[in-house]
N, C-alpha and C positions, 0 to 999 in steps of 0.2 A: 393609315399608319404603315410604314414600310416594315417588311419582315426582316428580322435580323437573326443571325445565328447567335444564341445567347452567349456561347463561349467566346466567340469572336468579339462581340460587343463588350464583354467583361474585360477583355484584354486592353481596351482603350481607356479604362479607368486608371488613375494614378494617384498615389498618395501625395498630398500637397507637402506635408512635413518631410517626406522622403526627398522630394525635389529640392526643397529649400536647403535641407541639411547637406545633401550630397553636392549641391552647387557651392555652398560655402566651404565645405571640406576640400573640394577640388579646385578652389580659387576660380570658380566660374566655368570650368571645363564641362562639368556635367550639364550645365545649362544648354549646351549644344544638343545633347541627347534629349533633353526636356523639350526644347523647341521643335525638334524633329518629331517627337511623340505628339505634341499638340497639333502640328501641321497635318500629320497622318490622321489624327482623330477628326479634325475639322473636315478634311477631304472625304473621309469615310462617311461622316454624318451628312454632308452636303451631297454625296454621291457624284462628286465631280472634283477635278484637280484645280481647286481654287488657289491654293498656296503651294509654294515650292521651297523646300529646305535650301537647296543649293542657290537659288536666286536670292533668298534672304541672306544666306551666308556670305556670298560674294559681294552683293551690293552693300551689306553692312560693313564689310572690310573696306571696300572702295570709298565709302562715304564717311569713314571713321565713326560709324555707329548711327549716323543720322537716319539712314534707311530703316534702322531698327525701330525708331520712333514711329515712322509711318507704318511699318509692319504691324506693330502692336495695335494701331488704329484699325488696320484692315482685318486683323485677327478678331478684334472685338466686334466689328461690324458683321463678320461671318458668324460669330457666336449668336448675335442677336437674330440673324437670319435663321439659324438652326433652331433657336428657341421658338420662333414663330412657326417654322415648318412642322415642328412636332408638338405644337400647342402647349409648350412649356410656359408656365406663368412668368412673364418677364418682370423682374423686380424693378428694373429701371432701364430706360433706353439710353442712359448716359454712360454706359460702359465704354464706348469709343472715346468720349471726352476724358473720362477718368484715366483711361490707358495713356492718352497723349500727355496729360498733365503729369502723371506719375513718372512716365518715361523721361520727360524733359527735366524733371527735378532730380533724376538719378535713381529712381526706384523701379527699374524694370522687373526686378525679382518679385516685387509686390504685385505688379501687373500679371506676371506669369502665374502667381498663386491665385489671384482672383479669376483669371481665365480658366485655370484648371478646376477651380471650384465650380464654375459655371458648366464646364464640360462634364464633370462628374455628376452634377445635378441633372443635366439633360439625359445622361445614360441611365441614371436611377429612374427618371421619369418614364423613359421608354420601357424599362423593366416593369414598372408598376402598371403599365397599360396592357401588358401581355396577359 
């Protein structure tokens, strides 16, 4: 088990309701901040720079959002890897598939909420093992 600063780790948790409400109230602008937060959380927990906000941002713009579908898949795979790394009980290995399907049918906000739930669960799991 990796040693984490409790206060630093706590800063990576985020309220799912907060993310959804602020994204809806700002017509999607807050989702940029939420994506950046999730990318930083995944990179922190993996202990490497697996994901890049600016790469996601620019490629999503250049491909009119198609890269975002792929990104949701990559993020979900990274979350599964983190769950395995910290011996977090994996509910289902189908998170990447669910992420792609929901993103394709126009529900990426639901994918963000699911991924944030998983990330928050991993952080709680790490706290419980201390």
